[in-house]
C-alpha positions as CSV (number, residue, x, y, z in Angstrom):
1,M,0.0,0.0,0.0
2,H,1.2,3.5,-0.8
3,K,0.1,7.0,0.1
4,T,0.7,8.0,-3.5
5,L,-2.4,6.8,-5.4
6,T,-2.5,6.6,-9.1
7,M,-6.0,7.2,-10.5
8,H,-8.2,9.9,-11.9
9,L,-11.5,11.4,-10.8
10,N,-14.4,11.4,-13.2
11,V,-15.5,15.0,-13.3
12,A,-18.6,16.3,-15.0
13,W,-19.6,19.9,-15.5
14,T,-23.0,21.3,-15.8
15,A,-24.5,24.6,-16.9
16,N,-27.7,26.1,-18.2
17,K,-28.8,25.5,-21.8
18,G,-27.8,28.9,-22.9
19,A,-24.2,28.5,-21.7
20,D,-21.3,29.6,-24.0
21,S,-19.7,26.9,-26.1
22,N,-16.4,27.4,-24.3
23,T,-17.9,26.6,-20.9
24,G,-16.4,23.1,-20.9
25,E,-12.9,24.5,-21.5
26,N,-13.5,27.1,-18.8
27,A,-14.5,24.3,-16.4
28,K,-11.3,22.4,-17.2
29,K,-9.1,25.5,-16.6
30,Y,-11.0,26.2,-13.4
31,L,-10.4,22.7,-12.0
32,Q,-6.7,22.9,-12.9
33,Q,-6.3,25.5,-10.2
34,F,-7.1,22.8,-7.6
35,L,-6.1,19.4,-9.2
36,P,-3.2,18.3,-11.4
37,A,-4.2,17.8,-15.0
38,D,-3.6,14.0,-14.7
39,A,-5.8,13.7,-11.6
40,F,-9.1,14.1,-13.4
41,V,-10.9,13.6,-16.7
42,L,-13.9,15.5,-17.9
43,T,-16.7,13.1,-18.6
44,D,-20.5,12.9,-18.2
45,Q,-20.2,9.1,-17.4
46,Q,-20.2,7.9,-13.8
47,P,-19.0,11.2,-12.3
48,D,-17.2,11.3,-9.0
49,V,-17.5,15.1,-9.0
50,I,-20.0,17.4,-10.6
51,L,-18.9,21.0,-11.1
52,F,-21.7,23.5,-11.3
53,M,-20.9,26.4,-13.7
54,S,-24.2,28.2,-13.4
55,G,-27.8,28.0,-12.2
56,G,-30.4,26.3,-14.3
57,S,-28.3,23.2,-14.5
58,E,-30.0,21.0,-12.0
59,R,-31.8,18.6,-14.4
60,Q,-28.6,18.1,-16.4
61,A,-26.8,17.2,-13.2
62,L,-29.4,14.6,-12.1
63,A,-29.2,12.9,-15.5
64,M,-25.5,12.2,-14.9
65,I,-25.7,10.9,-11.3
66,Q,-25.5,7.1,-10.9
67,P,-27.8,5.4,-8.3
68,E,-25.0,3.7,-6.3
69,R,-22.2,6.2,-6.9
70,P,-21.7,8.9,-4.3
71,V,-20.8,12.3,-5.7
72,L,-19.0,15.5,-4.6
73,L,-21.1,18.5,-5.7
74,L,-18.8,21.5,-6.3
75,S,-19.7,25.0,-7.5
76,I,-17.9,28.0,-8.9
77,R,-18.6,31.3,-7.2
78,G,-21.3,33.3,-8.9
79,N,-23.7,32.6,-11.7
80,N,-26.1,31.0,-9.2
81,A,-23.9,27.9,-9.4
82,Y,-24.1,27.2,-5.6
83,A,-27.8,27.6,-5.7
84,A,-28.1,25.0,-8.3
85,A,-25.8,22.6,-6.4
86,T,-27.9,23.1,-3.3
87,E,-31.1,22.1,-5.1
88,V,-29.4,18.9,-6.3
89,M,-28.0,18.2,-2.9
90,A,-31.5,18.5,-1.5
91,W,-32.7,15.9,-4.1
92,M,-29.9,13.6,-3.1
93,V,-30.8,13.7,0.5
94,S,-34.5,13.2,-0.1
95,H,-33.7,10.1,-2.3
96,G,-31.3,8.6,0.3
97,R,-28.2,9.2,-1.8
98,F,-24.8,10.2,-0.4
99,A,-23.3,13.4,-1.6
100,I,-21.3,16.3,-0.2
101,L,-21.9,19.9,-1.2
102,S,-19.1,22.5,-1.3
103,D,-17.9,25.7,-2.9
104,A,-15.0,24.4,-5.1
105,Q,-12.4,26.8,-3.7
106,D,-13.5,26.0,-0.2
107,A,-13.2,22.2,-0.9
108,F,-9.6,22.8,-2.1
109,E,-8.6,25.0,0.9
110,T,-10.1,22.8,3.5
111,G,-8.6,19.6,2.1
112,L,-12.0,18.1,1.2
113,L,-11.1,17.8,-2.5
114,N,-7.9,16.0,-1.7
115,Q,-9.7,13.7,0.8
116,W,-12.3,12.9,-1.9
117,Y,-9.6,12.0,-4.3
118,Q,-7.9,9.7,-1.8
119,M,-11.1,8.1,-0.8
120,V,-12.3,7.3,-4.3
121,A,-8.8,6.0,-5.2
122,V,-8.8,3.6,-2.2
123,W,-12.3,2.2,-2.8
124,Q,-11.7,1.8,-6.5
125,G,-8.4,0.2,-5.8
126,F,-10.0,-2.7,-3.9
127,Y,-12.2,-3.7,-6.8
128,G,-11.2,-6.9,-8.6
129,K,-8.6,-8.0,-5.9
130,K,-8.6,-11.2,-4.0
131,A,-8.1,-12.0,-0.3
132,G,-7.6,-15.3,1.5
133,L,-8.9,-17.0,4.6
134,I,-6.4,-19.6,5.6
135,G,-8.1,-22.1,7.8
136,R,-11.3,-20.9,9.4
137,V,-12.6,-18.0,11.5
138,S,-11.6,-18.9,15.0
139,D,-14.5,-20.4,17.0
140,W,-14.5,-17.6,19.6
141,L,-14.9,-14.8,17.1
142,V,-18.7,-15.0,17.1
143,A,-19.1,-11.3,15.9
144,S,-16.3,-11.2,13.3
145,A,-17.1,-13.6,10.5
146,V,-17.8,-11.8,7.2
147,P,-19.8,-13.7,4.5
148,A,-17.8,-13.9,1.3
149,E,-20.7,-12.3,-0.7
150,R,-20.8,-9.4,1.8
151,F,-17.1,-8.9,1.5
152,R,-17.4,-8.7,-2.3
153,R,-20.4,-6.3,-2.3
154,Q,-18.8,-3.9,0.2
155,F,-15.2,-4.0,-0.8
156,G,-15.3,-5.4,-4.3
157,I,-12.9,-8.1,-3.2
158,T,-13.2,-11.9,-3.8
159,L,-12.6,-14.0,-0.7
160,E,-10.9,-17.3,-1.2
161,E,-11.1,-20.0,1.5
162,I,-7.9,-22.0,1.8
163,S,-7.5,-25.0,4.1
164,W,-4.3,-25.6,5.9
165,N,-4.3,-29.2,4.4
166,S,-4.1,-27.7,0.9
167,L,-0.8,-25.9,1.7
168,P,2.6,-27.5,1.9
169,D,3.9,-28.8,5.2
170,Y,6.1,-26.0,6.6
171,N,8.7,-28.6,7.7
172,N,9.5,-29.1,4.0
173,M,10.0,-25.4,3.3
174,L,13.1,-23.3,3.5
175,P,13.0,-20.6,6.2
176,D,12.1,-17.1,5.0
177,V,15.4,-15.1,4.6
178,N,13.8,-11.7,5.3
179,L,12.6,-12.9,8.7
180,L,15.9,-14.5,9.6
181,E,17.9,-11.5,8.6
182,R,15.7,-9.3,10.8
183,F,17.4,-10.9,13.8
184,N,20.9,-10.9,12.3
185,G,21.3,-14.6,12.4
186,D,20.7,-14.8,16.1
187,N,20.3,-18.4,17.3
188,I,16.7,-18.1,18.6
189,T,15.1,-21.4,19.4
190,G,12.1,-21.8,17.1
191,L,12.9,-19.0,14.7
192,N,13.6,-21.3,11.8
193,Q,10.2,-23.0,12.2
194,T,8.3,-19.7,12.3
195,A,10.3,-18.6,9.3
196,Q,9.2,-21.7,7.5
197,V,5.6,-20.9,8.3
198,L,6.2,-17.5,6.7
199,T,7.5,-19.2,3.5
200,V,4.3,-21.2,3.3
201,L,2.1,-18.1,3.7
202,R,4.2,-16.0,1.3
203,Q,3.9,-18.7,-1.3
204,A,0.1,-18.8,-0.9
205,I,-0.1,-15.1,-1.3
206,T,2.1,-15.0,-4.4
207,R,0.7,-18.0,-6.2
208,R,-3.0,-17.1,-5.5
209,K,-2.4,-13.4,-6.1
210,L,-3.8,-12.3,-2.7
211,C,-3.9,-8.8,-1.5
212,A,-4.5,-9.8,2.1
213,I,-4.9,-12.8,4.4
214,A,-6.6,-13.8,7.6
215,V,-4.9,-16.8,9.2
216,E,-6.4,-19.3,11.7
217,C,-3.3,-19.7,13.7
218,F,-4.3,-21.4,17.0
219,G,-4.6,-24.8,15.4
220,L,-1.0,-24.5,14.2
221,V,0.4,-23.6,17.6
222,Q,-1.7,-26.2,19.5
223,Q,-1.0,-29.1,17.1
224,K,2.5,-28.2,15.8
225,K,3.8,-26.0,18.7
226,V,4.8,-23.3,16.2
227,T,3.2,-19.8,16.0
228,A,2.5,-17.6,13.0
229,C,3.0,-14.4,15.1
230,L,6.4,-13.5,13.6
231,A,5.3,-14.4,10.1
232,L,2.3,-12.1,10.3
233,A,4.3,-9.3,11.9
234,Q,6.8,-9.6,9.0
235,L,4.1,-9.5,6.3
236,N,2.4,-6.6,7.9
237,A,5.7,-4.7,8.2
238,E,6.2,-5.3,4.4
239,G,2.8,-3.9,3.6
240,T,0.8,-7.1,3.1
241,V,-2.3,-7.2,5.4
242,A,-2.1,-10.3,7.5
243,A,-4.8,-10.7,10.3
244,C,-4.6,-13.5,12.8
245,E,-7.3,-15.8,14.3
246,G,-9.0,-15.8,10.9
247,D,-10.6,-12.5,11.8
248,L,-12.1,-11.3,8.5
249,A,-13.7,-8.1,10.0
250,S,-10.2,-7.1,11.3
251,M,-8.6,-7.9,7.9
252,A,-11.1,-5.6,6.2
253,G,-10.5,-2.9,8.7
254,M,-6.7,-3.3,8.4
255,M,-7.0,-3.0,4.6
256,L,-9.1,0.2,4.8
257,V,-7.1,2.0,7.5
258,G,-3.8,0.9,5.9
259,A,-4.7,2.3,2.5
260,F,-5.0,5.7,4.0
261,A,-2.2,5.5,6.6
262,G,0.4,4.1,4.1
263,S,1.3,1.2,6.4
264,V,-0.5,-1.8,7.9
265,P,-2.0,-1.0,11.3
266,W,-1.9,-3.1,14.4
267,M,-4.7,-5.6,15.1
268,A,-5.1,-5.9,18.9
269,N,-7.2,-7.3,21.7
270,T,-9.4,-5.0,23.8
271,T,-7.7,-5.9,27.1
272,R,-9.2,-3.4,29.5
273,I,-11.4,-0.3,29.4
274,T,-11.4,2.2,32.2
275,D,-13.2,5.6,32.6
276,Q,-10.3,7.3,30.9
277,S,-8.3,4.8,28.8
278,L,-8.2,1.7,26.6
279,I,-5.5,-1.0,27.0
280,L,-4.6,-2.9,23.8
281,S,-2.4,-6.0,23.6
282,H,-1.5,-8.6,21.0
283,C,1.4,-10.8,19.9
284,T,1.5,-9.9,16.2
285,V,2.4,-6.2,16.1
286,P,4.1,-5.2,12.8
287,F,7.8,-5.0,13.2
288,N,8.0,-1.5,11.8
289,M,5.7,-0.2,14.5
290,V,7.9,-1.1,17.5
291,Q,11.3,-0.1,18.7
292,N,13.8,-2.8,19.4
293,P,11.4,-5.7,19.3
294,S,12.3,-8.7,21.5
295,I,11.2,-12.3,21.0
296,T,9.2,-14.0,23.7
297,S,6.7,-16.9,24.0
298,H,3.1,-16.8,22.7
299,Y,0.9,-15.5,25.5
300,E,-2.1,-18.0,25.5
301,T,0.0,-21.1,25.0
302,D,3.4,-20.0,26.4
303,C,5.2,-21.8,23.6
304,S,6.9,-20.9,20.3
305,L,7.5,-17.2,19.5
306,A,5.8,-13.8,19.7
307,I,6.8,-10.2,19.7
308,K,7.2,-7.8,22.6
309,G,8.0,-4.2,21.8
310,I,7.4,-0.5,22.6
311,I,5.1,1.1,20.0
312,D,6.6,4.5,19.1
313,A,3.6,6.7,18.9
314,T,1.9,9.7,20.5
315,E,-1.4,10.2,18.6
316,V,-3.3,7.2,17.3
317,T,-6.6,6.2,15.5
318,I,-8.7,3.3,16.6
319,F,-11.0,1.6,14.1
320,R,-13.3,-1.4,14.0
321,L,-15.8,-2.8,11.4
322,S,-18.8,-4.9,12.3
323,G,-19.1,-8.5,11.0
324,P,-21.6,-7.5,8.3
325,L,-19.3,-4.5,7.4
326,D,-22.2,-2.2,7.8
327,K,-21.0,-0.3,10.9
328,A,-17.7,1.2,12.0
329,F,-16.3,2.5,15.2
330,I,-13.7,5.3,14.9
331,A,-11.9,7.2,17.6
332,E,-8.7,9.2,18.0
333,G,-6.6,9.1,21.1
334,T,-3.3,9.8,22.8
335,V,-0.8,7.3,24.1
336,L,-0.5,7.3,27.9
337,N,1.6,4.3,28.7
338,H,3.3,1.1,27.7
339,P,2.1,-1.4,30.2
340,D,3.8,-4.7,31.0
341,L,0.9,-6.8,32.2
342,P,1.8,-10.5,32.8
343,S,-1.7,-11.6,32.1
344,A,-2.0,-10.1,28.5
345,C,-0.5,-10.5,25.1
346,R,3.0,-9.4,24.7
347,T,3.0,-6.0,23.1
348,Q,0.8,-3.6,25.0
349,L,-0.4,0.0,24.8
350,E,-2.6,2.3,27.0
351,I,-4.5,5.0,25.1
352,K,-6.5,8.0,26.4
353,L,-9.8,8.3,24.5
354,P,-12.9,10.5,24.8
355,S,-15.3,9.3,27.4
356,D,-18.1,8.8,24.9
357,S,-15.8,6.6,22.8
358,L,-14.9,4.4,25.8
359,A,-18.6,4.1,26.7
360,Q,-19.4,3.1,23.1
361,M,-16.7,0.3,23.3
362,R,-17.9,-0.9,26.6
363,N,-21.7,-0.9,26.0
364,H,-21.9,-1.4,22.2
365,P,-18.7,-3.0,20.9
366,L,-18.5,-4.2,17.4
367,G,-16.0,-6.9,18.4
368,N,-13.0,-7.6,20.6
369,H,-10.2,-6.9,18.1
370,L,-9.5,-3.3,17.3
371,V,-7.3,-1.8,14.5
372,M,-4.8,0.9,15.6
373,A,-2.9,3.2,13.3
374,I,-0.3,5.8,14.3
375,G,-1.6,9.3,13.5
376,H,-4.9,11.0,12.9
377,Y,-7.1,9.4,10.3
378,G,-10.5,9.9,11.8
379,A,-11.9,12.4,9.3
380,I,-10.9,10.5,6.2
381,L,-12.1,7.2,7.6
382,R,-15.5,8.7,8.5
383,L,-15.8,10.1,5.0
384,A,-14.8,6.7,3.5
385,C,-17.4,4.9,5.6
386,H,-20.2,7.3,4.7
387,Y,-19.2,6.9,1.0
388,R,-19.9,3.2,1.2
389,G,-23.0,3.4,3.4
390,I,-21.2,2.2,6.5
391,K,-22.8,3.7,9.6
392,V,-20.2,5.3,11.9
393,I,-21.2,4.8,15.6
394,G,-18.1,6.2,17.3
């Protein structure tokens, strides 16, 4: 995933029937004040943006709007353009369609236009891709299973279910060099085995052309006494979303947040909620998110390997999608502490959050696992959720 997104916005312009023949060229020049020339194309087909050049253009705008395609309604200043855009916005609201109305210059100066560009690029970028569920959704994740058809409808991504039995035995694989080199050849007991697991996962990703995976890992550690924690941490650090416990809701959330953040976020357990803070913990934190990570045992089984590290962050964003992918929790907070609780997963973080966000998580959670990114992404994530009809509850 990259912050630099390559795509173009479909932009339509609209004006009254008596508009000058050069109105289209004027619309193009006007937009070039705010967008690079290669960031948009003028078209009346499936517009992402409609630019109102004058009043009396409402019917023309409605004829171009697609039923399931949200649109940004922009206006020039003067010529009753904003009045026309307002009338169309009222029609959108009354017909249950999602749109945003803004003066074009205001949209540029506030960052709305850039956010719209990013958001459209992210959602369009998901379409046609394929993700994998390796194993099954873990039995205890009763609120986190996502039906394959729902995943396809909401994200445009095909979900492929892959049994562990269909994959090669990790014992027959060469250890992944990238993971071994991360620890400079240290003689860590069990490192070769978890690097072999990574080779199996990497091969599945490459051969099946997967953009993300969710891995049922507990069967592996219980039966084979080897974890996938380091393998997932390595994949996430490299930019490939890898969720654990077969958690498809978290995989979807990691994909969406990571697309805006430019790096894969952390999937973590809700370990404790107080009146002022949230404590997160998990054993699969991406390597690039922690300082001087150390290797310890897996928390729940106390065997094989997991990661313990200090997350270098001050401001963070918390995100969670519901199982049906129709609701989202979003909150921004400040790091308070790096706990070292013996009765929790190895990497831990305490975060100060608004009291209403904490109450929402306590009383109406969407699931145990939360996705955490370093930085502020609340505004763009809210916009992205509204764009796809996902109700934001936090």
